[in-house]
N, C-alpha and C positions, 0 to 999 in steps of 0.2 A: 430458225431462231437467231436473233441478232447476236453478234459477238462484238467485242471491244478491242481497240488497239490504242495504246497510249504512247505519246512521244513527248520528250522534254520540249517545252515551249521555246526556251532559248536556242534550241537546235533548229527548230522550224523557222522562227523569226529572230535571228541573232541580234538584230539592232533595235529591237523593241524594248523600251525600258522596263515595262511591267505588264501584267495581264489586263490592266485597265485601258491600255492604249486602243485607239480606234482600229488599228490594223488587226488586232485580235478578233474584233467583231467582223471585219471584212473576211478574215480567214474562215471563221465558223459559218458565216453566211454562204460563202462560195462552196464550202464542203457539203453543206446541207442540200445544195442543188445537184450534187453528183449522184449518178445512178447507184442504187444499192446502199446509200448512206441515209440513215434515219435520224441521226442526231450527232451534233458536234458541240462540245462544250469544254470549259477549262476546269481542271481539278486543282484547287488552290494548293500552294506549297505548304508542306508540313515537315517538321523535324529536319530542317536544313535542305530538304530536297527542293528542286525548282518546281514552278508551276508546270502542269502537264496538260497537253491537249489530248482529250479523250474523244475518239470517234466510234460511234456505234454503226455497224454495217451488217449487211446480209451476205454471209459467205457464199451463198448460192449465186449471188449476182456479181460480186467482186471479190477477188482473193486478197488475203492479207498483204502479200508483197506489193500488189498493185495499189492498195490503199496507202501504204507507206510512201510509195513513189509519188502518188497523186498529192498527198499532203505536202511532201517536200517541194513538189513542183509549184503548187499554189503559193506556198510560203516564199519560194524563190521569186515568183512573179511580183508579189507584194513588196518584198525586200528591194527588188530592183527598181520599183516605181516610187515607193514612199521612203523618204529619209526621215530620221529621227535624231534630233539634237537635244541633249541634256547638258547644259553648260553651267559651270560655276563662273560667275562674272564679277566684275567690279564696276561700281558706278550706279547701282540702284539703291537709293538712300531711304526711301520711304514708300508706303503703299500707293500714294497718288502717282508718284513717278513710275512705279511698276505698272500701274494701270495704263499710263500713257505709252510706255514702251510696248506693252502687249498689243495695244490698239494699233500702233504704228507697224508692228510686225505683221499683223493680220491684213494690213493693206498691201503687202507684197503679193503680187500675182503668183499663185502656186502654193502659198502657205495655207494649209488646211486648218491648223489650230496653233495658237501661240499662247503661252502662259509665262508671265514674269512675276517674280516674288521679291518682296522687300528683303528676303533672306539671301538675296543675291544669287538667284538661280533663274535660268532661262530654259524653257522646254518648248520645242517647236517640232511640229510634224509638217512635212512639205512634200509636194509632188515634184520628183526629180525632173520630169519633162518640162516643167515651167520655171523652176528656180533652182538655186544651188546653195550649199552651205556657205560658199564664199560670198554670195550676194547677201545672205542673211547676216553674215559677220560684218560686211561693209556697212549695212544699215545700222547695226548696233554700234559700230565704231563712230558713225556719223552722229550718234546720239551720246557719244562719250561713255559708252558701255563697252568694257573690254573683256571678251571671253578668255577664260583661263585654261580652257581645254575640255575635250569631250569627257563626260562622265555618264556612260551609257548603262552602267550597272545600277541596280536598285540601291546598292549600298553606297552610292557615290557620296552622298552628303557626309555620312559618318567617316568614310575613308578620307575624304578631303579634309574635313575638320580635324580629324585625329592625327594627321601627319604633322610631325614636328617641323618639317621644312616647308610648311604651307606659307605662301607669300602673304604679307600683311595686306589688309584691305586698304584701298586707296579711294575713298569716296571722292568723286570728281577728279581724281588724278592730279598730276602736277609734280613739280620738282620737289615739293615738300611732302609728297605722299598724302596720307589721309588728313594731314594738318593743313593742306594747301588752302582750303576754303577759309579756315579760321584765320590763317596768316594774312591772306588777301583782304579779309574783312577788317582785320586790325590795321592793316596798312591804309585802307580807306579811311578809317577813323583817325589815324595819324595825319593824313592829308587834311581832313576837316578841322582837326585841332590846330594845326599849323596855320591854316588859312584864317581861322577865327582869331588866332593870336596876333598874326601880322596885321589884320584889320583893326584890332583894338589898339595895338601899340603904335601903329602908323609908321611912316618913314619908308615903306616899301612901295614900289610902283603898283598901281591897281591891278595890273595884269597878273601879278604874282599870286595873290590870294585866289583870283579867278582861275589861274592855272592849277592850283592845288585842288580847288573844288572840281574842276574837270577831271583831274586825276582820281579824285574820290568817286566820281561818276563811273570812270572806266573800271576801277578796281571793284567797287561795290556792285556794279551791274554786270560784271563779267559772267559769273555763273548764272545769274538770274536771267540774262538775255538768252543764254544757250538753252536753258530749260524752257523758257517761254516760247522760243522758236520751235523746239521739239513738240511742245504741247499744241501749238497752233497747227503744225504740220499733221498732227494726229486728229485735228478737227475739234479740239477742246479749248475751253478757257480755264485758266487756273489763276491763283492769287498772284503768281509771278507777273503775269501780263498786266493786272490791275496796278501793281506797284510801279511797273515801268511807265505806264501811261501817266501816273501821278507825278513821277520824277521828271518825265519829259515835259509835262505841263508846267511844272515849277521852273524848268529851264527856259521855256518859252516866255514866261513872265519875268525872267531875269532873277528869279529867286534861286540862285545857284547854291547858296548855303543850305537852304531847306531841302532842296532836292538831293544834295550830296549827303546830308544828314539822314534823309529817308533811306537811301540806298545802303549807307553804312550800317544803320541799325537793322535793316531787313536782312542784309547778308550776314551780319553777326548773329541774328536770331536763327537763321537757317543753319549756320555752322554749328551753333550750340544744340539746335534741335537734332541735327544729324549725329552729333556726338552722343546725345542721350539715347537715340534709337540704337546706335552701335553698341552702347553699353548694355542695353537690354538684350540685344541680339547675341552679344558675346556671352551673356549668362547662359543662353541656350547652347552655344557652341562649346562652352566649357564642359558640358556633359560629354561631348564626343572626345574632348581632350583627355578624358579619364582613361581611355584605352591606351595601353603601351604601344610603342612602335614596333617592338621586336618580341620574340618569344624564344625560349630555350626548348627545343623539340628533340625528341629521341627518334631517330630513324635508322634502320639497318644496324641497330646496336650502337650507334654513335650519337653523341649529343652535339647539336649545332644550333647556332643562333640564326633565326630567319625573320624576315618581315612578317607581321601578323597577317598581311594580305596573302602570304604564301601558305598559310596553315590549311590543311585539308581535314575533312571529317574523318575521324578515326586516328588522327595523330595523337601522340602522347606528349604533353608539354609538362615541363618541370617548373614549378613555381616556388621560388625561394622565399624565406621569411621577409615580410614587409614589402613584397613586390605586388604589383597589380596583376590580376589574372588576365591573360591575353584573349581568352575566348570562352564562350559558353561550353560547358561540358559537365562531366561527373568525375568524382574522385575515385581513382583506382588504387592509390597507395598514399599513406600518410594521414595524419590528423592535424587539424589546426582550427582556430577560430577565425572566421572571415568577416571583415567589415563590409556589409552589403549596403550601407547607407547611400553611397553614390548612385545606386540603381533603385533600391527599394525604399530608401528613407528610414530603414530600421536603425534605431539608435544603439542597439546592443549587438556586438559581434555574434555571429551564428556558428555554432560548432559544426565542423564538417568531418565526416568519416568515410572510409572507402566502402564501395559496394563489395559484397562477398565474392561474386563471380562476374567480373566485368564482361567476359565473353558471352554471358547469357543475356545481357541487356539488349533487348530488341527495340523497345520504345523508351527513350530516356525521359520522356515527359511523365511516365508513370512512376519514376523513382521518387523516394522520399526527399524532402527538401534538405535533409542532412547530407545527402550525397551530391546535390547539384550545385554548381557554381556559375557565376555570370561574369562576362568580360567587364573590366573596369572596377571590379570590387577588389578589396585589399586583403591579401593574405596576412595571417598573424605570425606567430612565432615558429610554426612548424613548416616542414617541406611537404608540398603536395605534388602528386602526379595526377594529371587531369587528362581524361580522354575527351578530345574535341568532338562536339556534336553539331556545331554550326560553324560555317565559315565566318570570318571576321565581319564581313558586311551584312551578315544575316543574324548577328547576335542580338540579344534583347536590347543591349545598349544602343546599337546602331539603329534598330527599328524605332526605339523611343526618340532618338534625336531626329530621325527622318520624319516621324509623325508629328513631333512638336513643331518642326519647321514647316511642314505642310499645314499644320493648324494655324500658323501665323497668317497664311493666305486666306483662311476661312473667315469671312466677315461676320461680325456679330450683328444682331438686329439693330442695335443703336448705330453702328457704323453704316449699315445700309440706309438707315433713316437720314443720317447726316449727309450721305452722298446724294440722296434724292433732294434733300433740302438745299444743298449747294447748287445743284443743277437749276433750281428755281431762283435761289437767292442771288447768284452772280449776275444773271441777266437782269434781275430786278434792280440791282445796284447800278448797273450800267444804264438802265432806263432812267433812274433817279438822277444820276450824274448828267445824263443828256438834258434833262429838264432844267437842272440847276445851271447849266451852261447859258441858258437863256433867261436867267433870273433878272438880268439887267433890263429886260423889256418892261415887266410890271414895276420893278423897284426903282428904275431910273438911275441905277448906279453904273459906274464904269464897267465895261466889258471885262477888264482885267480882274476886277474884284469878284465878279461872278465866276470867272474861270478858276481863280484861286480857291474859292469856296468849294467848287465842284471837285477839284483835286483833293482838297482836305477831306471831303466826304468819302471820296474813293479810297483813301488810305484808311479812314476810320471804319468803313464797312467791309474791308477785306477780311474774309473768314479764315485767317491763318490758324488761330487758336482752335477754331471749330474743327478744322480739317485734321488736326493732330490729337485732339482731345481723347478720342476713343482708341485709335490704334496704339498710341503710346501706353495707355493703361492696359490694354489687352495683351500686348507683347510683354510687358513687365510681369503681368500676372501669370502668363503661360510659362515664362522663364522661372519664376519663383515656384510654381507648382512642380515643374520638372525637377528642380533642385530638392524638393521635399518628397520625391518619390511618387508624385501624382501626375499622370499623363492626362491632360485635358485637350480634347481634339477640336480646338477652335474657339473663336469668340462666342459662337452661338451656345454651345454647351456651358461655357463659362458663365455667361449671363443667366442662362436658365437655371443653373445650379444655385445662383445667387438669389433667385426669387422663389425657391421651393417653399411650398406650404406643408407638404407631406412626404414621408419616406416610407417605402414598402421594403421590408427585408425578407429575403428567403431565410428560413430557419436553419436548416442543416448545413453546416460548414460556413455559415455567415455569422449568425448570432451564437452558434454553438461550435464546439471544437470540430464537429464533422467526423468524430470517431466514436460511434455508439458502442456501448459495452453491455453485456448481459448483467442485469442486477437481480433478477428474480426468475426462478424456475418453479412453477406451481403445477404439480400433477393433479389430475382430476379423476375422481371415482375409482380410487385404488390403483391407478397406474403408478409405476415406480418412476422416480426422477430419471433414472438411467434409460428406461424405455422411452420416455418422452424426449430426452435429449438425442437418443440414437435415431429416432424417426425424423426429428427436426434437422439434425446435422446432415443426414443422408440426403434429404431433399434440397436443403439450402446449399450444399456443396456445389451444385450445378449452377447456382446463380452468382452473378457478380455484383449484386446490390450491396451497399455498405452494411445494411442490417444483416444480410445473409452471411457476410464475412465475419461479423461479430459473433453470430451464433456458432459458426463453424470453429472459430478460434476458441470460444468458450468450451465447446464440446471436446475439441482436441486436448484441452488442458484438464478436463474433468472425467473423461471416459477411461483414463488410465490404461491406454494401450489396447482397449477393446473397440476397434473401429466399427462403425455402423456398416450395414450392407450398402452395396453400390446401388445408386438410383439411376433411373433412365427416364426418357420421355418427359423431360422437364418443360413446362410451359409457363411463361410469366403472364400475369394478368395485371396490366398497368394500374398502379395505384391501389391494388388490392392484395396481391400475394402471388403464390406459385402453386402449381400442381405437378407432382412427379409420381413415378411408379417405383416403389421400394419393395423388393421381395414379391413382385407380382401384384401388389395391392396399391391402390391409389392413396397418396398422402397429400393433404392440402395444408399449407402453412400461410397464414395471412391475417388480416384484420377481420373484424366482424362482418364488414360489408362483403367480403369474399364469399362467405357462406350463405349470404342472401342471393348470390348470383349462380353458384355452381350446383344448387340443388342438394338433396339429401336432408337429413334431420338438422334442425337449427341447433345452435349451442344451447345447452340446458341452462336453466336459470341460475343455479349455483356457480356455473362457470362464467356466465355474464356478470354476476355480482363481483366475482374475482377480477374480471377484466376492468370493470368500472372503478373498482378500488385502486387498481394499479394506475389507471389513466388519470384518476383524480390526483394521484401523487406525482404526476408528470412523467409516467412511463409510457413508452411506445410498446404496444402489445402485439404478440403473434400467437394466434390460436393454432393448435396442431390437431388435425383429425386424420386418422388412418381408417380407410373404408368409411363406415358409418359411426365409428367410435371416436369420441373426443378424448384425447390423451391429456390435455392440459393447456397451459398458456405460458409463454416466455415473455418476461418484461425486460425492456432495454431502456437505457437512458443515455442521452447525449449531453454532456456537461456544457453549460454556457461558457463562452469565452470569458476569461477573467476581466477583460477590458470592456465587455459589452454594456454592462449597466452604466459605467462611467461615460461611455460614448453616447448613450441615449440621453443622459443628463446634459452633456455638453451640447448636443444637437438642440435640445429644448432651449438652452440658454442662447443659442445662436439664432433662435427664431422659428424653428420647425414646430409647427402646431400639432401635427398628427403623425404618429408612427405606428405602422401596422406590420404584424408578422404574418407571412404567408407560408403554408406548409401542407404537405400531403399527409401529415400525421393526423391522428384522431383529434377532434376538436378539444376534448378535455385536456389532452397532453399539451396542445398548443396554448390553451388558456393558462395552464399552470406555468409554462415557460415564459409567456408574455407578462404575467403578473410578477414573476420573480425579477424580470429585467426592467419593469416600469413602463412597458409599452401601452399605448392607448387601446389598441384593438388586436385581435388574433383571429385569423381565418384558417381553419383546418379542413381536412378531408378534400384538399384541392388537387385535381389533376393538372398537368401542365397547361391545358387549354383554359382551365378555371382560373389559373393565375393571370393569364392574359386578360380574361374578362374582368377580373377584380381590378387590375391596374387601369384598364380603360374606364371603369366606373369611378375609381378614385380621381382620375384625370379630369373627369367632367366637373368636379368640384373645385379643383385647384391643381397647380403644377406639382407633379409627383416624380420622385426618383425611385427606381427599382435597383436594389443592391443585391447582387448574387455573384455566382462564380463566372459569369460570362459565357458559359457553355450550355448547361442544362436550363439556365434561366434566360437564354438569349431571346426567345419569343416575347417573354414578359418585358424584358429590358427594351426591346425594340418598340414596344407600345407605350412606354413611359416617356415623360418629358425629357428625362435624362437617365440613361442606363449606366450604372456604376458596377464595375467588375473588380473583385478582390483577387489578390495573388496573381496579377497579370504577368509578373516577371517570368512565371513558369508556364504560361499558357499563350500560345500563338493565337488561339481562337478568341481568348478574352481581349487581347490587344486589338484584334480586328473588330469585334462586335460592340465593344463598349464606347460610350461617349466620353466617359471618365474612367480611367484605369488606375486602381490603387496597386502599385507595383508589388508591395509586400502583402503577405497574407495577414494584414494587420488592420483591424477595423478602426483603430484610433486615428488613421489618416483621414477618415471621412469628415470629422468635424473641422480639421485643418482645411480640407478642400472647400467645404461649405463656407467657412469663415472667410477664406481668401476670396471666394467668388462674391460674397456679400460686400466685402471691403472694396473689391473692384467696381462693383455697381455704384457704391458711394463715391468713389474717386471719379468715375465717369460722370456721374450726376454733378459733382462739384465742378469738374472741368467744363461741362456744358454751360453751367450757370456763369462761370468766369468768362467763357468765350462769348456767349450770347449777351451777357450782361454788359461786357465792355463795348460791344457793338451798339447796344441799346443806349448807352450813355454817350459814346463818342459821336454817333451820327447826329443827334440833335445839337450836341455841343459844337461840332464843326459847322453845322448849318447856321448856328447862332454867332459864329465868328472865331472859334478856336482855331489857331494856326496849325500848320502841318507838323511843326517840330514837336510840340507836346502830344499831338495825336499819335505820332510815330512812337514816341517813348512809351506811352500807355499801351498802344497796340502791340508792340513787340514784347513789352513786359508781360502782358497777359499770355502770350505764347510761351514764354520761358516759364511762367508760373504754372501753366498747365502741364508742361513736360516734367518739371520738377516734382509736381504733385503725383504724377504717374509713377515716377521712379521710386517713390516711397514703397511701392508694392514689392520691390525687390528685397526689402528688409522685413516683409510681413512675417510675424510669428504669433500664432494664436496663444 
């Protein structure tokens, strides 16, 4: 029989950033080929523990110590051969530049994979036998990208962003830091203005204005030339190259003023574009800045202040009034109201109380929300002592910041379309310009006039605004969502959320409180209420289902110290109920469908009538049978969330046409709950697989979101257009599985997320119309004779208008 051995993945592969790295696949593939090994896979991290490598092996073929040695040997071989770099860098200002840098890195012999993000991160995997970290660093520096140091831990982003001593960003570098590009562009403008002024006033030698225009060329073209060279070395054409060609053409014709004016406005537009993108990016980084740098920790009976990076799982930290909580954990002493808005978006502080027996807590994720706290949230007026459950880099806040930053690199469908469009459009523009260069042949005009017209068209057709139209809007929207307690994993889910036509809700815990309570105990055929309760409680005590817990709690409160007999041999029947042995006799507890499956006498008609009456009133029913005797029925109700009806109405106003409740409860119960909340449809009696089928069917008609807890509903969410998980701040699984995670257990965040997504789609559409409309107007105008100067003003103006329009999303409030 196969046995298992588990080892911490960071121990086996110490330099691998996370379990998604290709070296992990190489490791498991090699281990599967070892004699006696039947399977090798990764067990995901939970509750602060690292990812673990799990190896299934035959102990008769290979002993456990030998397996451990073999795993470490294979891991060491891979570590020696493959290097991994995860660097925080300066000098990646926008998605197009990130794409160019990644492509250039992949051209290095020995680089297996390279990824660059506009969030100023570089991730490279390379073969040490072919290249080195120094060579990769030199290539980056040649592209004016400056690594800030290795960040090989998964928590790197949050740790870097959260440090108070983090160096300022310096896009494009220079003596003026991040303002260098803007200052250089303004200096180019000053040169142009002085040159024009001297030309108008007169009295100065002709070479003086010319020298100023040349200076404007040098200043305005400095950064543009560097980026154009990098792009050409990576085998791509970008807008920078087109603008340089146009400016060079103007110089050839002696139009130095127009060429200088072109480069001045283009460099100014780029500088302001980079400023806008930095502003949106900093809105994301501000999330990480919420975490404090230090924590007051009690160790060995002494209180000391340490860096949050030094906190260990199990430490006790002391949080004074109005301080930020340094790490995820649970309260062991003290009471206070905690402002969780920075993480969950909740507008009202949440009361926190200590757990009764901290030493007995085995799984912190099972604790009530009243005991759990999150890094970055703000303590109220009381002093709290908190037991740390996750290291600083693995806290909910750190993971949210990391995921939002990763989401920035995920392109939306519109962005992928514009990329494809650019790859066709830019060569087409160059082809048109090539034809216009020879317009003097059929028109009989001077060659210089044809050349000037071609350069003007080149400026007019450059897709600057198109390239930034979608990324700027997506980045702003992702930042605003994060500030509002909604984690959206990329431009794709963001756009999909904005075009939803239907929303499917899980009932229990999503539209309802998720805490059912017994409302009715109806004995049957002379059975006493106590006898009915004793049988139900005995059987249900062995189950961990929420309905079973409600029955047990009610029984403990009403049986007045006369506990039921112990049950044994409990067996759950999914979606139906349970069977147990109580006092040597079988007891079945479940819905009516259970008794159609298990055999024995069917429920008598009077009992069925009782069940139907309860279900018509919105109750979930549990029929109890001991042996062949029906003892009665227990009715339970799960109260709707107070905000649920209002959320349904707000979603309808936002444009959602169809809302459906999905539940395993009886159809009549689901119908009653759906009618109370104003939903369009209710689907009851559903097994988990039925929910998947229902979501698939809904998706055939229109885009649909599945809203649930992200754990039990994960299969249905995976089959929806967008999966939305609630209460993700307290669930690692929900953060991983959902496309959109509502950090608070608050349904009212859903209309905000949908509204923001719809507004983002409107902004993207407006930006595309502005960008393409300007090109459509300027190209014919320049062919007809519009000069380069006005074309540049309108062209760069459209770029700034697009970016400014996108930044409005940072202030979105539904």
